[in-house]
N, C-alpha and C positions, 0 to 999 in steps of 0.2 A: 361768416361761419360756413356758408354754402361753398365758397371757394376752397376752404380747408378740406371739407368733405370730398369735393371733386378732386383735389390734389391727392388726398389719401387713396381715393379710388384708382386714380391713374398709377400711383405708386404700387398699389397692390397688384394691378394687372401687370406692371413691369416686372415685379418680383416673381410672379407666376411664370411669365415668359422666360425670365432668366433660369428659373428652376427647370422647366421642361425643355426649352430649346438648348440649354447648356448641356444637356445629356446627363444630368444627375438624377438618379432614381434610388431613393431610400438608402443613402449613404454609400453607394458604389460610384466609382469613377468611370467616366467615358474616356477610354484611353486613346481613341482616334484623334480627338481634339486636345488631349492632354489638359482638359479643364477639370480640376478637382473640386471637391466640396469646399476646401479651404478658400480657394480663390473666389468662388461664388459667394461664400459667406462673407468674405471681405468686401465684395461689391455691394451686397445687401446691407451690410453694416454702414458702408460709406453713404449709400443712398438714404438710409434711415437717419444718419447724422445730419445730412444736408437738409432733409425734409423737416427735421426737428428745428433746425436753425431758422428755416423759412417760416415755419408755423409760429415760432416765438416772435419773430419780426412782424408778421401779420397781426398777431395779437396786440403788440405794442401800438401799431398804427390804429387798430380798432379802438383801443382804450383812449388814445390821444384824440381821435375824432369824436368819441362820445363826450369827452371833456370839452372839446372845442364847440360842439353843438350847444352845450349848456352855457358857455361863456359868450359866444358870438354866433347865434343861430343863422343870421343872414350870410355871414362870410362862410360858415360851414356849408350852407346850402349851395353857395357859389362853387366851392371846391368840389362838392359831390356832383353837381351838374357838369362841371368841366371834366371831371374824371369819367363820368358815364358817357359823355359825348365825344371826347377828344382822345381817348386812350384805347379805343376798340380796334 
């Protein structure tokens, strides 16, 4: 759950960066870069869609690991130890 919240925080910062750095202020277009509100909205929508897919996938893994902890606690502990030590 913590990683989801961290991911959402990073996503929010990125969206704010796109909004301000892209030169869009309250519905007006920044004509020097020819970046319009529509193109930025498309990027935000794409990022939102990608983040949603990743959140769903993460949730599926968490539910699977919860089930596996109940079925085979020793093996689940091995998997969690391996993940925490070998994937950083």
